[in-house]
N, C-alpha and C positions, 0 to 999 in steps of 0.2 A: 857658680854651681860646680860641684865636683864632677869631673868627667866620668861618664858611665863606661865601664869596661864590659863589653859583651863577650861571653865565652864562645869558643868555637863549637860548632855542632859535633856531637859524638860520632855521627856517621852520615854519609850521603850515598845513596845508590846512584847508578849511572844516569838515569834521566834527571834526577834531582841535581846532580852535578852539572849536567849539560845546561840546564835552565839557569843555574846559579852563575856560571862563568860566561854564558853567552851574552854578548853586548847588544843584540838586536832588541829594540824597544817593544816590539809587539810579538807576543808568544802565545801559541796554542798547544796545550798538552792534553792528549786523550790517553788515559791510562786505565788499567784494570783495577778491580776492587782490591784495596790494600796496598797499592803501589806507593803511597805516601804523598797524595796530593795536598793534604792539609799541612804537611810539613813544608811543602813548597810555598804555600800561602803565608805561613808563619815567617819563613825566611825572607820572602819578598817584602813583607811589612817591615822587618828589621832593616833591610836594605834602604827602603824609602825613608824611614825615620832617622837613620844615621846620616843620610845625605841631605835631608830637607827638614831641618828644625823649623817648626811652625808651619809645615806643609800639611796637606789634607788629601787623603786617598780614600776612595770608596771601595767597600767590599760588597759585591752584589750577589744575591742568592735568590732562591725560590720564594722564600718568605722570611720575615723577621724571625718568626718562630724557628724555622729551619736553621738560620744562621746562629741564633742564640743557643739552641739545644744540640745541634748536630755538628756544625762547623767549628764553633768556638772552643768547646772543651779540649779537643786535640791540639788546637792552635795554642791555647794557654799552656798545655803540657809541654809543647816544644819551647815556648818562651822561657819556662822555668828551667829547662835544660840549658838554655843559653844565658841564664842569670837574670832574667827579667821577671819580677814578681808583682802580682796583683796587689794593689794597696800600697805598694812602695814605688814602683816605676810607672804604673798606669792604673787608671780606674775605668771600670766598665759601667756604662749606663748613666754616668754623671761626670762632671768635670771635677778636678781636684779642688778641695776646699781652699779658702783664702790663705790659710796658714802655710800652705805649701809654696805660695807665690810663683806658681808655674805660669809660663806664657801660654797663650792660646794661638790657634792658627791665624795667619794674616787675614783670612776670611772665616771667622769662627762660626760654628753652627749656633743657631738660636736655641736649640733644644738638644741636649746631650743624651737623651734617652737611648738612642740607637748609635752611640759613639763610644770609642775608647780614647781616653785622653792620656797622653804620655808626658813624661817629665820635661821634655824639651819643647813642649807646645805642639807637637805633632798630634794629629787626630786621624783615627781610622773610623769612617762613618759607614754604617750599614745601609744598603738600599735593597728594598724588597721588590720582586717582580710581580707581586700582586698589587703593588703601588708604584709602578715604574715612573709615573709622572712626577713623583716626589723628587727625583734626581734633577729635574729641569731647572730648579731654582738654585742648584748647587754649583760650585766651581771647584774642580779637583785637579791635583797634580799627578794623578795616576789612577788606574782602575784595575780591580781584580774581580774576576767573575767565577764563582763556584758553581758546579753542576751546569756548565755552559750548555750542554746538549739538551737540557730541559728548559732553557730560557727562550723566550720569544725573540727571534731575530728582529722583528719589526720594532719591538720596544727598545731593544739595544740600540738600533740605528737612530730612531726618532726621539727617544726620551732620555737615554742614558749617555751615549757617547758624546753628544754635543756639550755636555757639562764638563768634559775633560779639557779644561781651558784655564787661562790666566797664569799669573806669576812668572811669565817668561823672563821678566827683568830680574827676578830673584834666582830662578833655577834653570834658566834656559841653557846654561853651559853644561848641564848634566844630561848625558845621552838618553837616559831612560825617563827623563821628565815627560809627563803626559804619555807614558807607556801604558800598555794593556797586557794583562795576563789572563788567559782563559784556561780553565781546567774542567775536565768532565770525563765521563765514561762513554763508551761507544753508544751512539743513539739507538734507542729501542724502536723508534719510528722515523719516518722520513722527515718529520718536522725538525729533527735535530741534525739533518744532513748538511746544513749550512756550514758546519764547522770544517767540513772538508775543503771549503773554498780557500782556507788558509794554506793548504798544500800548494795550490796554484799561485797564491800570493808570494809564497816563499820562492817559487821558481822565478817569478817575474821581478821580485824586489828582495833579493837574498840578504841585503844589508839591513833591511827593516823588519822582516818577518821570519819567525821560526815556527815550524810545525813539527811536532814529535809525537809518536805513538809508542806505547810500551806496555808489555804484559806485566801482570802482578808478580811474575817470577823475578823481575828485576829487584824485588824487595825481599827475596827469599831469606836473606841474611837476618832480617828483622822478623819476618813472619814465621819462618821455620817450614819445613816440608810437611808437617802434619796439617797445617792450615790448608794446603792445597789438596791433600788426601781427603780431608773432611768435606771440603766444598765439592770435590769431584764425586763424592758419595751422595751428597744431598741435592745437588743441582742437576737438572737435565743437561744433556750435552750442549744443546744450543745456547742455554743461558751461561754455562760454564765457559764456552768459547767466547761469548760476547762480553760478559762482565768480568771474567778473571783473565782469560788469555788475550782479551782485547781484540778479538777478530771481528771484522765487519760482518754485519748480519746478512743473511740471505732472505729475500722477501718470501713471505708465505703467500703464494699466488692463489691458493684454494681456500680462501677464508669463508667462515660461516657468516661473518658480519662484514662483508666487503666494503660497505659504505661508512664504516666507523672510522672517524678521522680525529686525531687528538686535538688539532687546532679548532675544529668545529664542535666537537662533542665533549671536550674536557675543559676544566678550568682550575685555577690555582687560588684565586683571591677569595679565600674561604675563612679567614680568621677574623674574629672581632677583637682588634687590638685594644679597644677601650677596656675590655675585660682583663687581658693579660697585662696591660700597663698598670692596672690597679694592684696586681700581685707583686709581692716582694720577691722577685725572681733572682735566683742564684744559679749562674750557668754551670756551676760544679755539681748541682743537685738536679734530680729529675723534676721537671716541671709538671705541676698538676694540670691535667687536661681532661675536660669534659665538655658537654654540649654547650655550656655557657660561653665558651670561647669560639664557637662556630657561627660565623656571620650568616651562613646559608641555612641555619636551623631556625625556622620561624617559630617563635615561642607559642603563638596562639593558633598554630596549625597542627592537625593530627599527623601521626607518622604511619608510613606504610612499610611493613616488614615482609620480607620474602625469604624463605629457607630453602636450602638443599640439605636433605638429611642423609646420614650414612652411618655405618658401623665404625669406620675408622676416621671419619671427618664429619664435621657439621659446620655450616656457614650460613650467614644471613646478610642481607643488604637492608639498608635503611634509606627510604626515599620520602620525598615530600612534594606536594603539589603547590608550586608557587604560581598561583593564578594571576597575580598582578603583572607578571612578566611572561606568562604562558609557557612555563617550563616545569618539567617534572624530573628533577635531578636525583641521582644517587648521592647522598650526602655522607654516607659512612658504610663501612663493611666490617664484619667480625668473622673470625674463623678460628677453629681449633682442630688439632690433629691428635688422634689417640687420646682424646678427652671425651667426656660425656656431653650430651646435648645440653644439660643443665649449666655447664661451665660457660658455653657461649651465650646462653640466655642471661646469665648473671653478669657477663661482661656488658651486654646491652643495658641491663637494668642499672648498673652502676654508672655508666657513662651518661645516661639520660634521666637520672633520678631528679634533676632540677628542671626538667621540661614541664612547662606549666600546663599544657593541654594533654591530659592523660588519656588519650584516645589512640588506639592502634587498629589498623586494618591489616589483617594477617593473611598472607599468601604463602604458597609453597607447592611442591610437587605432590602428585597423588600418592607417592610413597609415604607421605606424612600420616596416612591412615593406618600404617603398620604399627604393631606394638613396639613400644620403645625398647623393651628388652623381653627376654623369654619369660620372666617372672611377673611381668606387668600385664594388667588388663587394659591399660590405657594406651592410646596411640601417641605418636610424636606430637600431633596437634593438640591432643587433650592435655598433655603435660605442659606444653608451651603456654597454652591458655591459662592453666591453673597457676603456673609460676608468675605470669604477668599480672593476673588479677590479684594475686597475693601481694604483689609489689605496688598495687594501687592503680593499675591500668584498667581501662575499659576496652575490651577486646571484641572485635567483630571478625569472625573467621570467614574469609572470602575465597578460600582455595577451591579450585575445581576438582572433581572426583575422577577425572580421566586426563590423559596426556594428549596434546595435539601432536600431529606428525612433524618430523623434522622439516619436511618440505613446506608445510604451512608456516612454521616458525621462520624459516629462511625468507619466504616471500613477505611475511609480515615485517621483518626487520629491514628488508630492502625498501619497502614503502615507508615505514616509520622513520628511518634515518634519512630519507631523501629530502625531507623538508617540504614536500609538495602538498601538505595538508595543514593549512594555516589554523584551522580550528582545533587541531590536536596539539597538545603541549610538546615542546621540543625536549629531546632527550639530552641529558648532560650527566657527566661524571665528575665528582670532586676528586681531583688528582692528588690532593693532599691526604684526604681521609679514606679514599676508596681506590687508590692506584691499583690494588690487586684485582679489583673488578675489571678495570680497563684492560689490564694485562691478560686476564683470563679470556675476555671477549676477543681482544685483538689477535690472540694467538690460537684461537679455536679453529681448527681446520675442518675440511670436509673429506670424508672417506673417498678414496680414489675409485672404488668399485661399486659404491652405492651412495645415493644422496642422503647422507646422514652426517650429523656432527661427529667428528672423530673424537671419541671419549677415551681412547686408550691411555691418555695421560693420567687418568684417574686410577689406573692399575699399576702405575710405575711406583717403585719403592725407592728410587734414587733421586727424588725431588720433593720439595714441599708441596702439599696438596693445593695451596692457594694458587700455584702456578698451573694447575690442571683446569679442567673445564667446569668444576663444581660451581664456582661463583657465577659463571656465565649462565648456568642452569637456573640459579636463583633469580637472575635478572629475567630470564625467559618466563619464569613462573609468575612474575608480577606484570611485566609490561605487555606480554602477549595477551593475557586474559583481560587486562584493563582496556586495551586500545585496538585489538585486532578488528573489531567491528567498525571502528571509526576511520580506518584507512582503506575502506572499500572491500569488495568481494575478493576472495583469494583467486589468484591467476590459475587457470587450468595447467596441468602438469606440462603440456606441450608448449606452453608459452613462458616457461621458467627462464629467467635470465641468469646464465652462468657467466659471471664476471671473471675475466683473467684465467679462464680454464683452457 
């Protein structure tokens, strides 16, 4: 076979260069949005395939869907810059046909659906953290972890890392054989703080571990200064500091939902891969996505919708009662800014047009009784009901006509999230399809001078509205009215529990 000549990269920023030339086998990189993490992944794969023909490395991510649609396109773009072309030097989702006469790895995968097969027999295999046990049967020569701060540390340690084994007789002379590379952004919650352990490992074992943090400004040569001006304008300062400048977060100690915990109340394993595997997916094109690909959307169960209405924003959450496992998760959210209410309703209708059970229980705030616009005689609720019925849904309006106090809602959530009421379904949030809901709730503070949810974020013009408290209000409008009577009488005000205040 003709020797493949890989072109040099056109540019490396400083953290990319540090990771490239550093010989330590285990590396952790926490970087701001746009710093070039996928370029590092693409370069790492090239390093492995050049040194280990017929080797096999795993690329681990949140879900197969995320790897295919988010991680892979910029990786493929970098490979093209280096002279590696799909269909010539590698194949995605299947192995090369027999006419190519390419080798396979020493331990070839039985199914190439989630693999990339290269000309020299090297394979990059995807592992999804909504199926971490799938890695147990594998044997790899190295591992790469994308979005590391969002991955479960327990699954990494018990299911994935033990598969980083074998082939020492073939590649044991290579220093980075069985190496690991973790990449991610600053953790939004404490569940991701395990990545900081690598800082201590670097101090104790400096020849084995590398820990590096970098702001997105390290990539200003590629991003341009306008990128940062635009993000500075639209992001709240705390998010800009966290996601762009890569500063470590400061804890919100006055939370409206203090018992909300990502590990306990969030989940990622939400895709029905039997549906997506039937599609002829091309990672260079946008993948069709609707409710048929959601494993947590039960076909023969009704949907619960809850709205938060507004003049500049409208949002809704979609929940479903999973009685067989005693859970009531939020399975999807929709939101629009500076668009009409009808736009967000049409987004829902399009996404759930194939849902078999055409029944909706409709909730929302008491402001849903207001007229939709000055020229209309109909309320927000009237219009929503009309649009849904026209789309073939049977709608039952369950919204209350008055608002509960912030104090009552706080006490409800303290009881509801405690898990002390076995007869009440457990609260969950789909972190693939409703991450914005979890963010809105997790970052909802309490006013310092009075006991109310601090809703000033809704008046800010320098951030997207989904990062404000609107979505958390939509959650309140459904769960409070459905379950507040099931978690006991409300505590009197003098028995309120102020956590971490």
